[in-house]
All heavy atoms as an XYZ file, in Angstrom:
918
protein
N     -74.547     17.572    -12.528
C     -73.138     17.379    -12.853
C     -72.828     15.882    -12.805
O     -73.007     15.244    -11.778
C     -72.279     18.147    -11.850
C     -70.805     17.980    -12.005
S     -69.925     19.064    -13.146
C     -70.544     20.677    -12.829
N     -72.400     15.347    -13.929
C     -72.061     13.932    -14.001
C     -70.579     13.752    -13.664
O     -69.721     14.446    -14.211
C     -72.357     13.383    -15.392
C     -72.234     11.877    -15.440
C     -72.800     11.301    -16.717
O     -72.047     10.806    -17.528
N     -74.103     11.384    -16.879
N     -70.297     12.817    -12.755
C     -68.927     12.556    -12.315
C     -68.370     11.360    -13.077
O     -68.922     10.260    -12.998
C     -68.889     12.292    -10.815
C     -69.311     13.499    -10.000
C     -69.254     13.202     -8.525
C     -69.653     14.425     -7.729
N     -69.474     14.238     -6.297
N     -67.275     11.608    -13.811
C     -66.636     10.569    -14.607
C     -65.245     10.289    -14.058
O     -64.475     11.214    -13.802
C     -66.524     10.996    -16.063
C     -67.825     11.385    -16.761
C     -67.541     11.878    -18.174
C     -68.772     10.212    -16.795
N     -64.924      9.013    -13.894
C     -63.613      8.591    -13.424
C     -62.960      7.713    -14.478
O     -63.542      6.714    -14.899
C     -63.746      7.820    -12.104
C     -62.489      7.128    -11.582
C     -61.353      8.125    -11.338
C     -62.811      6.338    -10.317
N     -61.769      8.100    -14.892
C     -60.961      7.297    -15.793
C     -59.855      6.658    -14.959
O     -59.121      7.361    -14.264
C     -60.296      8.171    -16.860
C     -61.192      8.590    -17.980
C     -62.300      9.401    -17.766
C     -60.925      8.189    -19.281
C     -63.116      9.807    -18.797
C     -61.741      8.590    -20.332
C     -62.840      9.389    -20.084
N     -59.743      5.339    -15.033
C     -58.628      4.636    -14.414
C     -57.783      4.094    -15.558
O     -58.268      3.313    -16.379
C     -59.114      3.488    -13.505
C     -60.004      4.039    -12.387
C     -57.914      2.737    -12.916
C     -60.667      2.972    -11.533
N     -56.548      4.559    -15.612
C     -55.655      4.152    -16.707
C     -54.514      3.335    -16.108
O     -53.851      3.779    -15.171
C     -55.139      5.372    -17.489
C     -56.326      6.164    -18.059
C     -54.179      4.937    -18.590
C     -55.950      7.431    -18.804
N     -54.315      2.135    -16.656
C     -53.290      1.214    -16.164
C     -52.151      0.982    -17.146
O     -51.065      0.594    -16.759
C     -53.924     -0.154    -15.855
C     -54.848     -0.094    -14.672
O     -54.415     -0.005    -13.538
N     -56.140     -0.126    -14.932
N     -52.394      1.178    -18.420
C     -51.398      0.807    -19.426
C     -50.306      1.861    -19.568
O     -50.510      3.033    -19.261
C     -52.078      0.559    -20.774
O     -52.745      1.724    -21.201
N     -49.167      1.417    -20.031
C     -48.032      2.322    -20.249
C     -48.409      3.413    -21.242
O     -49.195      3.178    -22.163
C     -46.829      1.535    -20.761
N     -47.849      4.610    -21.078
C     -48.242      5.727    -21.936
C     -47.801      5.583    -23.392
O     -48.416      6.163    -24.277
C     -47.583      6.933    -21.280
C     -46.510      6.390    -20.431
C     -46.937      5.015    -20.021
N     -46.755      4.845    -23.625
C     -46.263      4.666    -24.989
C     -46.076      3.172    -25.242
O     -45.873      2.399    -24.325
C     -44.953      5.429    -25.202
C     -45.097      6.909    -24.922
C     -44.680      7.454    -23.715
C     -45.702      7.758    -25.847
C     -44.847      8.809    -23.442
C     -45.879      9.108    -25.592
C     -45.447      9.626    -24.383
O     -45.615     10.969    -24.122
N     -46.174      2.772    -26.479
C     -45.996      1.366    -26.822
C     -47.266      0.738    -27.359
O     -47.229     -0.109    -28.229
N     -48.402      1.134    -26.817
C     -49.689      0.784    -27.404
C     -50.573      2.016    -27.261
O     -50.169      2.998    -26.659
C     -50.306     -0.471    -26.767
C     -50.823     -0.237    -25.369
O     -51.566      0.705    -25.115
N     -50.445     -1.106    -24.436
N     -51.752      1.976    -27.765
C     -52.566      3.190    -27.800
C     -53.673      3.230    -26.750
O     -54.518      4.110    -26.786
C     -53.144      3.388    -29.200
C     -52.081      3.713    -30.208
C     -52.648      4.110    -31.566
O     -53.882      4.136    -31.730
O     -51.850      4.396    -32.449
N     -53.674      2.329    -25.797
C     -54.728      2.299    -24.792
C     -54.734      3.577    -23.953
O     -55.782      4.212    -23.751
C     -54.557      1.068    -23.904
O     -55.612      0.982    -22.988
N     -53.591      3.983    -23.437
C     -53.466      5.202    -22.645
C     -53.906      6.400    -23.481
O     -54.711      7.234    -23.036
C     -52.008      5.359    -22.209
C     -51.741      6.409    -21.168
C     -51.293      6.036    -19.907
C     -51.892      7.760    -21.438
C     -51.022      6.986    -18.941
C     -51.621      8.727    -20.486
C     -51.185      8.335    -19.236
N     -53.379      6.488    -24.687
C     -53.703      7.576    -25.614
C     -55.206      7.625    -25.900
O     -55.817      8.701    -25.894
C     -52.903      7.386    -26.911
C     -53.216      8.367    -27.996
C     -53.034      9.728    -27.827
C     -53.675      7.917    -29.225
C     -53.310     10.631    -28.848
C     -53.947      8.801    -30.253
C     -53.777     10.162    -30.064
N     -55.822      6.464    -26.113
C     -57.262      6.414    -26.379
C     -58.061      6.947    -25.201
O     -59.042      7.679    -25.377
C     -57.704      4.987    -26.699
O     -57.102      4.553    -27.900
N     -57.661      6.605    -23.984
C     -58.327      7.121    -22.799
C     -58.234      8.638    -22.714
O     -59.216      9.322    -22.419
N     -57.044      9.170    -23.002
C     -56.875     10.622    -22.966
C     -57.658     11.312    -24.071
O     -58.221     12.393    -23.852
C     -55.397     10.997    -23.054
C     -54.521     10.610    -21.872
C     -53.107     11.165    -22.057
C     -55.103     11.083    -20.554
N     -57.712     10.706    -25.231
C     -58.487     11.292    -26.331
C     -59.962     11.408    -25.942
O     -60.592     12.441    -26.167
C     -58.353     10.446    -27.604
C     -57.014     10.588    -28.280
C     -56.916      9.752    -29.547
N     -57.991     10.098    -30.467
C     -58.636      9.215    -31.228
N     -58.340      7.939    -31.171
N     -59.577      9.609    -32.057
N     -60.502     10.340    -25.352
C     -61.901     10.378    -24.929
C     -62.101     11.417    -23.822
O     -63.065     12.183    -23.851
C     -62.365      9.001    -24.460
C     -63.806      8.930    -23.942
C     -64.810      9.425    -24.990
C     -64.134      7.517    -23.494
N     -61.191     11.460    -22.862
C     -61.301     12.443    -21.778
C     -61.295     13.866    -22.323
O     -62.105     14.709    -21.918
C     -60.167     12.246    -20.771
N     -60.403     14.144    -23.263
C     -60.336     15.480    -23.863
C     -61.622     15.813    -24.620
O     -62.122     16.938    -24.540
C     -59.123     15.594    -24.792
C     -57.774     15.732    -24.088
C     -56.639     15.433    -25.046
C     -57.624     17.118    -23.473
N     -62.158     14.844    -25.343
C     -63.397     15.083    -26.093
C     -64.565     15.352    -25.145
O     -65.372     16.257    -25.384
C     -63.709     13.899    -27.014
C     -64.923     14.129    -27.891
C     -64.752     15.300    -28.849
O     -63.684     15.476    -29.436
N     -65.776     16.116    -28.996
N     -64.657     14.561    -24.099
C     -65.718     14.778    -23.112
C     -65.589     16.146    -22.459
O     -66.577     16.855    -22.282
C     -65.680     13.678    -22.049
C     -66.198     12.313    -22.482
C     -65.749     11.238    -21.504
C     -67.711     12.333    -22.607
N     -64.352     16.513    -22.129
C     -64.112     17.810    -21.500
C     -64.522     18.944    -22.440
O     -65.128     19.913    -22.020
C     -62.627     17.928    -21.122
C     -62.297     19.101    -20.266
C     -62.593     18.857    -18.803
O     -63.489     18.112    -18.425
N     -61.843     19.491    -17.949
N     -64.202     18.786    -23.704
C     -64.541     19.818    -24.689
C     -66.053     19.872    -24.938
O     -66.661     20.941    -24.985
C     -63.816     19.543    -26.008
C     -64.115     20.555    -27.085
C     -63.404     20.240    -28.387
O     -62.257     19.745    -28.343
O     -64.005     20.466    -29.454
N     -66.651     18.724    -25.086
C     -68.052     18.641    -25.487
C     -69.035     18.901    -24.338
O     -70.109     19.442    -24.556
C     -68.291     17.242    -26.073
C     -69.513     17.111    -26.933
C     -69.469     15.787    -27.708
O     -68.413     15.280    -28.069
N     -70.632     15.231    -27.940
N     -68.649     18.522    -23.134
C     -69.574     18.604    -21.993
C     -68.968     19.336    -20.798
O     -69.316     19.050    -19.655
C     -69.990     17.190    -21.554
C     -70.673     16.401    -22.622
C     -70.000     15.404    -23.317
C     -72.001     16.654    -22.947
C     -70.627     14.672    -24.312
C     -72.645     15.930    -23.935
C     -71.951     14.938    -24.616
O     -72.577     14.211    -25.601
N     -68.084     20.287    -21.032
C     -67.309     20.906    -19.950
C     -68.140     21.443    -18.794
O     -67.711     21.396    -17.655
C     -66.376     21.982    -20.493
C     -67.063     23.098    -21.224
C     -66.048     24.051    -21.821
C     -66.654     24.733    -23.027
N     -65.668     25.073    -23.999
N     -69.319     21.930    -19.064
C     -70.159     22.491    -18.003
C     -70.996     21.420    -17.300
O     -71.611     21.695    -16.268
C     -71.092     23.566    -18.574
C     -70.379     24.702    -19.278
C     -69.440     25.485    -18.365
O     -69.786     25.672    -17.185
O     -68.362     25.891    -18.839
N     -71.014     20.206    -17.852
C     -71.910     19.167    -17.340
C     -71.194     18.007    -16.649
O     -71.854     17.124    -16.106
C     -72.737     18.602    -18.502
C     -73.565     19.645    -19.216
C     -74.166     19.107    -20.503
O     -74.737     18.001    -20.463
O     -74.053     19.793    -21.532
N     -69.842     18.016    -16.684
C     -69.116     16.883    -16.103
C     -68.050     17.334    -15.116
O     -67.557     18.453    -15.175
C     -68.448     16.000    -17.186
C     -67.391     16.780    -17.966
C     -69.478     15.383    -18.102
C     -66.509     15.914    -18.839
N     -67.739     16.409    -14.224
C     -66.571     16.532    -13.353
C     -65.689     15.350    -13.719
O     -66.094     14.196    -13.571
C     -66.975     16.467    -11.887
C     -65.805     16.546    -10.935
C     -66.254     16.398     -9.487
O     -67.166     17.140     -9.084
O     -65.701     15.526     -8.791
N     -64.492     15.642    -14.211
C     -63.621     14.611    -14.769
C     -62.424     14.373    -13.856
O     -61.736     15.315    -13.454
C     -63.148     15.065    -16.155
C     -62.395     14.096    -17.018
C     -63.212     12.842    -17.284
C     -62.028     14.761    -18.337
N     -62.207     13.092    -13.520
C     -61.055     12.706    -12.708
C     -60.350     11.541    -13.393
O     -60.997     10.647    -13.936
C     -61.491     12.287    -11.304
C     -62.080     13.446    -10.515
C     -62.447     13.025     -9.118
C     -63.001     14.221     -8.358
N     -63.323     13.908     -6.973
N     -59.007     11.583    -13.356
C     -58.194     10.510    -13.912
C     -57.248     10.012    -12.841
O     -56.597     10.810    -12.158
C     -57.381     10.989    -15.113
C     -58.152     11.363    -16.369
C     -58.592     12.814    -16.321
C     -57.309     11.117    -17.593
N     -57.177      8.688    -12.697
C     -56.251      8.073    -11.752
C     -55.374      7.120    -12.542
O     -55.873      6.195    -13.176
C     -57.009      7.324    -10.647
C     -56.182      7.058     -9.430
C     -56.127      7.983     -8.400
C     -55.458      5.883     -9.305
C     -55.362      7.741     -7.260
C     -54.696      5.635     -8.177
C     -54.640      6.564     -7.144
N     -54.067      7.387    -12.536
C     -53.121      6.572    -13.302
C     -52.453      5.576    -12.365
O     -51.927      5.956    -11.316
C     -52.064      7.456    -13.969
C     -52.570      8.666    -14.762
C     -51.414      9.373    -15.449
C     -53.622      8.266    -15.775
N     -52.483      4.304    -12.763
C     -51.932      3.220    -11.954
C     -50.944      2.397    -12.781
O     -50.840      2.571    -13.994
C     -53.053      2.302    -11.457
C     -54.108      3.001    -10.624
S     -55.335      1.850     -9.985
C     -54.422      1.167     -8.609
N     -50.252      1.500    -12.102
C     -49.311      0.584    -12.760
C     -48.355      1.374    -13.646
O     -47.877      2.427    -13.249
C     -50.073     -0.480    -13.549
O     -50.952     -1.181    -12.697
N     -48.099      0.889    -14.854
C     -47.142      1.558    -15.738
C     -47.635      2.900    -16.260
O     -46.857      3.701    -16.771
C     -46.779      0.646    -16.913
C     -45.903     -0.515    -16.496
O     -45.210     -0.399    -15.462
O     -45.896     -1.539    -17.198
N     -48.914      3.191    -16.096
C     -49.461      4.472    -16.551
C     -48.881      5.648    -15.773
O     -48.864      6.773    -16.280
C     -50.982      4.480    -16.434
N     -48.379      5.408    -14.556
C     -47.883      6.528    -13.748
C     -46.743      7.275    -14.426
O     -46.583      8.477    -14.227
C     -47.464      6.094    -12.318
C     -48.665      5.593    -11.534
C     -46.355      5.074    -12.338
N     -45.974      6.598    -15.268
C     -44.868      7.297    -15.946
C     -45.389      8.357    -16.914
O     -44.667      9.292    -17.271
C     -43.943      6.305    -16.658
O     -44.641      5.619    -17.673
N     -46.632      8.269    -17.312
C     -47.224      9.288    -18.173
C     -47.400     10.623    -17.482
O     -47.534     11.657    -18.139
N     -47.376     10.639    -16.160
C     -47.545     11.867    -15.410
C     -46.260     12.617    -15.124
O     -46.270     13.663    -14.470
N     -45.153     12.106    -15.622
C     -43.869     12.770    -15.394
C     -43.685     13.977    -16.304
O     -44.169     14.000    -17.434
C     -42.716     11.787    -15.627
C     -42.615     10.635    -14.634
C     -41.539      9.645    -15.081
C     -42.331     11.147    -13.231
N     -42.936     14.946    -15.819
C     -42.582     16.129    -16.607
C     -41.399     15.809    -17.526
O     -40.764     14.759    -17.390
C     -42.218     17.277    -15.667
N     -41.124     16.705    -18.432
C     -39.947     16.670    -19.323
C     -39.971     15.519    -20.319
O     -38.929     15.036    -20.745
C     -38.658     16.650    -18.508
C     -38.518     17.842    -17.578
C     -37.237     17.795    -16.799
C     -37.177     18.975    -15.849
N     -35.972     18.967    -15.029
N     -41.166     15.075    -20.720
C     -41.256     14.024    -21.731
C     -40.888     14.598    -23.098
O     -41.247     15.726    -23.418
C     -42.670     13.454    -21.780
C     -43.056     12.701    -20.530
C     -44.455     12.132    -20.625
O     -44.890     11.685    -21.671
N     -45.160     12.161    -19.510
N     -40.214     13.807    -23.890
C     -39.840     14.208    -25.240
C     -40.025     13.035    -26.195
O     -39.048     12.467    -26.693
C     -38.385     14.695    -25.270
C     -38.162     15.932    -24.437
C     -36.712     16.396    -24.470
O     -35.862     15.813    -25.116
N     -36.442     17.461    -23.764
N     -41.280     12.668    -26.464
C     -41.498     11.543    -27.385
C     -40.962     11.876    -28.774
O     -41.057     13.023    -29.231
C     -43.015     11.375    -27.389
C     -43.563     12.662    -26.890
C     -42.515     13.270    -26.017
N     -40.405     10.871    -29.422
C     -39.792     11.078    -30.739
C     -40.820     11.448    -31.798
O     -40.541     12.247    -32.683
C     -39.025      9.825    -31.152
N     -41.992     10.856    -31.713
C     -43.022     11.135    -32.712
C     -44.390     10.783    -32.139
O     -44.499     10.179    -31.083
C     -42.772     10.337    -33.989
C     -42.708      8.840    -33.751
C     -42.341      8.080    -34.999
O     -41.254      8.317    -35.543
O     -43.158      7.240    -35.413
N     -45.427     11.183    -32.843
C     -46.784     10.825    -32.431
C     -47.311     11.711    -31.327
O     -46.953     12.877    -31.216
N     -48.142     11.149    -30.495
C     -48.822     11.899    -29.442
C     -47.890     12.208    -28.277
O     -46.847     11.583    -28.102
C     -50.065     11.143    -28.975
C     -49.801      9.715    -28.535
C     -49.518      9.425    -27.215
C     -49.856      8.661    -29.451
C     -49.282      8.126    -26.805
C     -49.628      7.355    -29.048
C     -49.341      7.096    -27.720
O     -49.105      5.818    -27.319
N     -48.288     13.188    -27.468
C     -47.496     13.655    -26.331
C     -48.377     13.616    -25.081
O     -49.166     14.528    -24.835
C     -46.999     15.069    -26.611
C     -45.880     15.517    -25.738
N     -46.005     15.652    -24.372
C     -44.605     15.869    -26.038
C     -44.866     16.082    -23.869
N     -44.001     16.219    -24.858
N     -48.237     12.571    -24.292
C     -49.084     12.325    -23.129
C     -49.002     13.456    -22.109
O     -50.019     13.892    -21.571
C     -48.716     10.962    -22.495
C     -49.328     10.809    -21.122
C     -49.139      9.829    -23.403
N     -47.809     13.948    -21.830
C     -47.657     15.017    -20.847
C     -48.490     16.235    -21.243
O     -49.215     16.794    -20.423
C     -46.191     15.414    -20.700
C     -45.986     16.578    -19.743
C     -44.561     17.098    -19.727
O     -43.638     16.443    -20.189
N     -44.384     18.292    -19.188
N     -48.406     16.629    -22.495
C     -49.174     17.791    -22.956
C     -50.676     17.541    -22.834
O     -51.423     18.434    -22.427
C     -48.830     18.131    -24.405
C     -47.482     18.759    -24.567
C     -47.142     19.044    -26.031
O     -47.808     18.560    -26.938
N     -46.103     19.821    -26.241
N     -51.110     16.342    -23.163
C     -52.533     16.016    -23.074
C     -53.020     16.099    -21.625
O     -54.096     16.643    -21.348
C     -52.799     14.632    -23.672
C     -52.529     14.569    -25.170
S     -52.642     12.891    -25.838
C     -54.418     12.766    -26.051
N     -52.224     15.583    -20.692
C     -52.595     15.654    -19.279
C     -52.623     17.103    -18.794
O     -53.498     17.493    -18.026
C     -51.628     14.822    -18.432
C     -51.746     13.311    -18.574
C     -50.596     12.609    -17.845
C     -53.085     12.808    -18.055
N     -51.673     17.905    -19.243
C     -51.631     19.309    -18.834
C     -52.818     20.089    -19.386
O     -53.341     20.985    -18.722
C     -50.303     19.937    -19.238
C     -49.146     19.415    -18.382
C     -47.772     19.895    -18.826
O     -47.640     20.437    -19.950
O     -46.821     19.718    -18.029
N     -53.260     19.749    -20.568
C     -54.466     20.384    -21.129
C     -55.669     20.024    -20.264
O     -56.474     20.883    -19.899
C     -54.690     19.965    -22.598
C     -53.628     20.590    -23.500
C     -56.097     20.338    -23.072
C     -53.573     20.003    -24.903
N     -55.792     18.750    -19.919
C     -56.917     18.306    -19.088
C     -56.927     19.016    -17.733
O     -57.969     19.491    -17.289
C     -56.875     16.790    -18.892
C     -57.346     15.959    -20.081
C     -56.913     14.512    -19.940
C     -58.850     16.059    -20.233
N     -55.768     19.087    -17.071
C     -55.745     19.732    -15.758
C     -56.008     21.236    -15.881
O     -56.681     21.814    -15.023
C     -54.421     19.477    -15.007
O     -53.314     19.978    -15.759
C     -54.241     18.001    -14.712
N     -55.514     21.860    -16.939
C     -55.765     23.291    -17.152
C     -57.258     23.559    -17.351
O     -57.751     24.638    -17.016
C     -54.963     23.803    -18.343
N     -57.973     22.575    -17.867
C     -59.408     22.716    -18.105
C     -60.243     22.241    -16.914
O     -61.456     22.143    -17.006
C     -59.809     21.940    -19.359
C     -59.231     22.510    -20.632
C     -59.550     21.662    -21.855
O     -59.995     20.523    -21.757
N     -59.319     22.232    -23.026
N     -59.584     21.912    -15.806
C     -60.317     21.587    -14.590
C     -60.374     20.126    -14.191
O     -60.921     19.797    -13.143
N     -59.825     19.236    -15.000
C     -59.805     17.817    -14.622
C     -58.784     17.603    -13.501
O     -57.790     18.321    -13.401
C     -59.450     16.950    -15.821
N     -59.035     16.605    -12.681
C     -58.101     16.219    -11.628
C     -57.368     14.974    -12.098
O     -57.998     14.007    -12.536
C     -58.850     15.910    -10.316
O     -59.611     17.064     -9.942
C     -57.892     15.562     -9.200
N     -56.029     15.006    -12.007
C     -55.217     13.858    -12.420
C     -54.289     13.495    -11.266
O     -53.532     14.338    -10.774
C     -54.381     14.178    -13.679
C     -53.496     12.987    -14.044
C     -55.276     14.559    -14.849
N     -54.365     12.229    -10.857
C     -53.492     11.748     -9.780
C     -52.814     10.448    -10.195
O     -53.361      9.657    -10.956
C     -54.282     11.549     -8.497
C     -54.803     12.870     -7.944
C     -55.063     12.823     -6.480
C     -55.502     14.220     -6.019
N     -55.626     14.293     -4.578
N     -51.603     10.269     -9.643
C     -50.821      9.057     -9.863
C     -50.846      8.227     -8.586
O     -50.728      8.772     -7.490
C     -49.364      9.404    -10.184
C     -49.086     10.444    -11.260
C     -47.583     10.655    -11.398
C     -49.696     10.027    -12.582
N     -50.983      6.931     -8.738
C     -50.972      6.012     -7.604
C     -49.619      6.077     -6.888
O     -48.577      5.829     -7.492
C     -51.240      4.593     -8.105
S     -50.966      3.306     -6.886
N     -49.650      6.427     -5.616
C     -48.411      6.568     -4.846
C     -47.666      5.238     -4.725
O     -46.453      5.191     -4.847
C     -48.705      7.129     -3.453
C     -47.463      7.388     -2.647
C     -47.775      8.036     -1.321
C     -46.483      8.359     -0.600
N     -46.744      9.048      0.663
N     -48.390      4.150     -4.482
C     -47.757      2.831     -4.384
C     -47.038      2.494     -5.687
O     -45.925      1.970     -5.681
C     -48.809      1.750     -4.064
O     -49.476      2.109     -2.856
C     -48.179      0.382     -3.926
N     -47.680      2.826     -6.813
C     -47.104      2.535     -8.128
C     -45.886      3.413     -8.420
O     -44.906      2.944     -8.995
C     -48.171      2.726     -9.211
S     -49.648      1.727     -8.948
N     -45.938      4.690     -8.019
C     -44.775      5.564     -8.238
C     -43.622      5.144     -7.333
O     -42.466      5.173     -7.752
C     -45.112      7.059     -8.028
O     -45.577      7.279     -6.703
C     -46.131      7.552     -9.031
N     -43.934      4.746     -6.105
C     -42.886      4.247     -5.198
C     -42.206      3.014     -5.783
O     -40.982      2.898     -5.769
C     -43.466      3.905     -3.823
C     -43.791      5.122     -2.991
O     -43.325      6.228     -3.257
N     -44.608      4.938     -1.971
N     -43.008      2.088     -6.286
C     -42.471      0.838     -6.826
C     -41.548      1.090     -8.019
O     -40.605      0.328     -8.248
C     -43.614     -0.085     -7.243
N     -41.805      2.162     -8.749
C     -41.012      2.478     -9.938
C     -39.933      3.516     -9.669
O     -39.224      3.939    -10.583
C     -41.946      2.940    -11.066
C     -42.758      1.776    -11.615
C     -44.035      2.213    -12.297
N     -44.778      1.054    -12.786
C     -45.530      0.254    -12.015
N     -45.648      0.489    -10.713
N     -46.167     -0.769    -12.535
N     -39.804      3.961     -8.429
C     -38.762      4.917     -8.063
C     -38.946      6.297     -8.650
O     -37.974      7.012     -8.871
N     -40.198      6.686     -8.898
C     -40.417      7.979     -9.552
C     -41.211      8.961     -8.686
O     -41.562     10.038     -9.146
C     -41.104      7.815    -10.925
C     -42.492      7.181    -10.797
C     -40.240      6.992    -11.862
C     -43.271      7.127    -12.113
N     -41.450      8.637     -7.426
C     -42.274      9.486     -6.566
C     -41.693     10.887     -6.410
O     -42.428     11.862     -6.333
C     -42.462      8.831     -5.180
O     -43.019      7.530     -5.380
C     -43.392      9.633     -4.291
N     -40.381     11.007     -6.370
C     -39.740     12.305     -6.141
C     -39.395     13.045     -7.436
O     -38.873     14.157     -7.385
C     -38.470     12.121     -5.304
C     -38.711     11.476     -3.938
C     -39.673     12.258     -3.050
O     -39.623     13.510     -3.067
O     -40.487     11.621     -2.344
N     -39.686     12.472     -8.578
C     -39.373     13.136     -9.848
C     -40.402     14.231    -10.143
O     -41.538     14.173     -9.661
C     -39.354     12.111    -10.987
C     -38.256     11.045    -10.914
C     -38.393     10.075    -12.083
C     -36.872     11.676    -10.905
N     -40.016     15.231    -10.945
C     -40.969     16.301    -11.277
C     -42.139     15.765    -12.097
O     -41.967     14.945    -12.996
C     -40.151     17.304    -12.074
C     -38.852     16.664    -12.384
C     -38.707     15.444    -11.529
N     -43.335     16.261    -11.758
C     -44.554     15.824    -12.436
C     -45.017     16.869    -13.433
O     -44.694     18.050    -13.314
C     -45.663     15.578    -11.405
C     -45.372     14.545    -10.316
C     -46.541     14.445     -9.353
C     -45.045     13.193    -10.921
N     -45.808     16.421    -14.391
C     -46.431     17.333    -15.345
C     -47.268     18.342    -14.572
O     -47.781     18.043    -13.486
C     -47.306     16.543    -16.324
N     -47.412     19.529    -15.126
C     -48.146     20.587    -14.444
C     -49.583     20.156    -14.155
O     -50.290     19.684    -15.041
C     -48.144     21.852    -15.290
C     -48.620     23.064    -14.525
C     -48.279     24.356    -15.230
O     -47.254     24.423    -15.916
O     -49.071     25.296    -15.072
N     -49.984     20.297    -12.890
C     -51.343     19.953    -12.488
C     -51.513     18.522    -12.012
O     -52.530     18.188    -11.412
N     -50.545     17.670    -12.273
C     -50.627     16.258    -11.872
C     -50.113     16.118    -10.436
O     -49.140     16.756    -10.048
C     -49.801     15.371    -12.835
C     -49.752     13.927    -12.351
C     -50.379     15.451    -14.238
N     -50.790     15.275     -9.657
C     -50.425     15.072     -8.256
C     -50.321     13.588     -7.940
O     -50.830     12.752     -8.680
C     -51.499     15.684     -7.343
C     -51.750     17.140     -7.569
C     -52.967     17.624     -6.775
O     -53.824     16.834     -6.370
N     -53.047     18.919     -6.560
N     -49.682     13.291     -6.815
C     -49.631     11.921     -6.307
C     -50.906     11.678     -5.500
O     -51.331     12.537     -4.721
C     -48.391     11.705     -5.411
C     -47.088     11.991     -6.178
C     -48.388     10.294     -4.816
C     -46.750     10.998     -7.257
N     -51.517     10.521     -5.687
C     -52.736     10.172     -4.971
C     -52.597      8.837     -4.266
O     -51.586      8.153     -4.392
N     -53.638      8.466     -3.550
C     -53.617      7.218     -2.781
C     -54.788      6.322     -3.164
O     -55.757      6.780     -3.784
C     -53.716      7.508     -1.266
O     -54.999      8.095     -1.000
C     -52.605      8.440     -0.797
N     -54.691      5.092     -2.771
C     -55.772      4.146     -3.019
C     -57.042      4.559     -2.263
O     -58.156      4.321     -2.738
C     -55.336      2.734     -2.617
C     -56.159      1.595     -3.179
C     -56.180      1.621     -4.701
C     -55.622      0.265     -2.687
N     -56.871      5.213     -1.135
C     -58.030      5.725     -0.387
C     -58.781      6.740     -1.245
O     -60.014      6.700     -1.332
C     -57.588      6.345      0.955
C     -57.045      5.253      1.870
C     -58.726      7.115      1.615
C     -56.332      5.760      3.110
N     -58.048      7.646     -1.905
C     -58.685      8.622     -2.792
C     -59.380      7.932     -3.960
O     -60.499      8.299     -4.325
C     -57.653      9.616     -3.321
C     -57.164     10.589     -2.279
C     -56.041     11.445     -2.795
O     -54.949     10.909     -3.064
O     -56.254     12.666     -2.922
N     -58.707      6.935     -4.532
C     -59.320      6.208     -5.645
C     -60.604      5.518     -5.206
O     -61.598      5.534     -5.932
C     -58.348      5.197     -6.247
C     -58.906      4.332     -7.378
C     -59.429      5.183     -8.535
C     -57.871      3.336     -7.860
N     -60.601      4.946     -4.016
C     -61.815      4.299     -3.499
C     -62.944      5.316     -3.360
O     -64.086      5.053     -3.770
C     -61.527      3.623     -2.161
N     -62.619      6.490     -2.820
C     -63.625      7.554     -2.691
C     -64.143      7.987     -4.054
O     -65.348      8.140     -4.256
C     -63.046      8.770     -1.955
C     -62.814      8.516     -0.478
O     -63.398      7.572      0.081
O     -62.022      9.290      0.120
N     -63.224      8.226     -4.987
C     -63.604      8.659     -6.336
C     -64.504      7.618     -7.006
O     -65.461      7.960     -7.679
C     -62.373      8.883     -7.192
C     -61.563     10.098     -6.880
C     -61.740     10.981     -5.849
C     -60.454     10.571     -7.621
N     -60.798     11.964     -5.915
C     -59.993     11.738     -6.977
C     -59.789     10.109     -8.745
C     -58.896     12.463     -7.457
C     -58.700     10.834     -9.208
C     -58.264     11.993     -8.575
N     -64.158      6.344     -6.835
C     -64.935      5.268     -7.457
C     -66.345      5.225     -6.875
O     -67.331      5.106     -7.607
C     -64.234      3.913     -7.250
O     -62.908      3.992     -7.811
C     -64.992      2.790     -7.917
N     -66.444      5.352     -5.572
C     -67.743      5.329     -4.900
C     -68.619      6.500     -5.340
O     -69.821      6.352     -5.535
C     -67.539      5.351     -3.382
C     -68.814      5.239     -2.605
C     -69.453      4.019     -2.449
C     -69.397      6.368     -2.041
C     -70.635      3.914     -1.744
C     -70.592      6.272     -1.331
C     -71.214      5.049     -1.185
N     -68.007      7.673     -5.528
C     -68.741      8.894     -5.879
C     -69.050      9.003     -7.371
O     -69.935      9.772     -7.763
C     -67.931     10.116     -5.455
C     -67.741     10.218     -3.951
C     -66.634     11.197     -3.555
O     -65.991     11.804     -4.450
O     -66.404     11.346     -2.344
N     -68.340      8.259     -8.204
C     -68.460      8.409     -9.663
C     -69.795      7.872    -10.189
O     -70.306      6.864     -9.708
C     -67.313      7.683    -10.359
N     -70.303      8.557    -11.195
C     -71.476      8.064    -11.913
C     -71.059      7.015    -12.949
O     -71.799      6.075    -13.215
C     -72.195      9.218    -12.617
C     -72.755     10.221    -11.618
O     -73.471      9.798    -10.695
O     -72.464     11.415    -11.751
N     -69.870      7.202    -13.508
C     -69.336      6.264    -14.501
C     -67.840      6.107    -14.265
O     -67.133      7.077    -14.005
C     -69.557      6.766    -15.921
C     -70.997      6.765    -16.338
C     -71.143      7.140    -17.792
C     -72.596      7.013    -18.181
N     -73.213      8.233    -18.618
N     -67.358      4.857    -14.378
C     -65.934      4.552    -14.275
C     -65.502      3.904    -15.576
O     -66.109      2.916    -16.021
C     -65.627      3.623    -13.077
C     -64.147      3.290    -13.025
C     -66.108      4.239    -11.776
N     -64.472      4.464    -16.195
C     -63.940      3.923    -17.456
C     -62.515      3.448    -17.210
O     -61.723      4.152    -16.560
C     -63.943      4.994    -18.536
C     -65.338      5.516    -18.909
C     -65.644      6.780    -18.143
C     -65.411      5.761    -20.380
N     -62.197      2.268    -17.705
C     -60.865      1.686    -17.503
C     -60.122      1.549    -18.819
O     -60.689      1.061    -19.806
C     -60.989      0.305    -16.849
C     -61.432      0.396    -15.419
O     -60.676      0.812    -14.558
N     -62.672      0.034    -15.173
N     -58.880      1.958    -18.801
C     -58.024      1.846    -19.989
C     -56.695      1.231    -19.597
O     -56.201      1.423    -18.532
C     -57.762      3.223    -20.619
C     -58.980      3.781    -21.298
C     -59.889      4.536    -20.589
C     -59.197      3.554    -22.635
C     -61.011      5.074    -21.210
C     -60.309      4.073    -23.272
C     -61.228      4.837    -22.548
């Protein structure tokens, strides 16, 4: 079982870096679902992508993509320090998304076979 960690820092909308990371994660999950353990840690402005009740006007829908990943067994966590700084720690999160800590990220990074940054 290969352990993959995605660390996403960019805002969910405005550029396509966040979207590109999710697209790759979804493809890996689909293509290698029995062979990988997938974890995503959202930091900085990326944490807003983990909020519930998103209604983007057009294009991709980050909340739905994250919910698909978690439904398929991926773990998705938001940096608690980053959510606190943005005043969103107590807001409802997308289904399956949780608040995480830097301690967890350190553990995930140490255990990961590959770390991808977006």
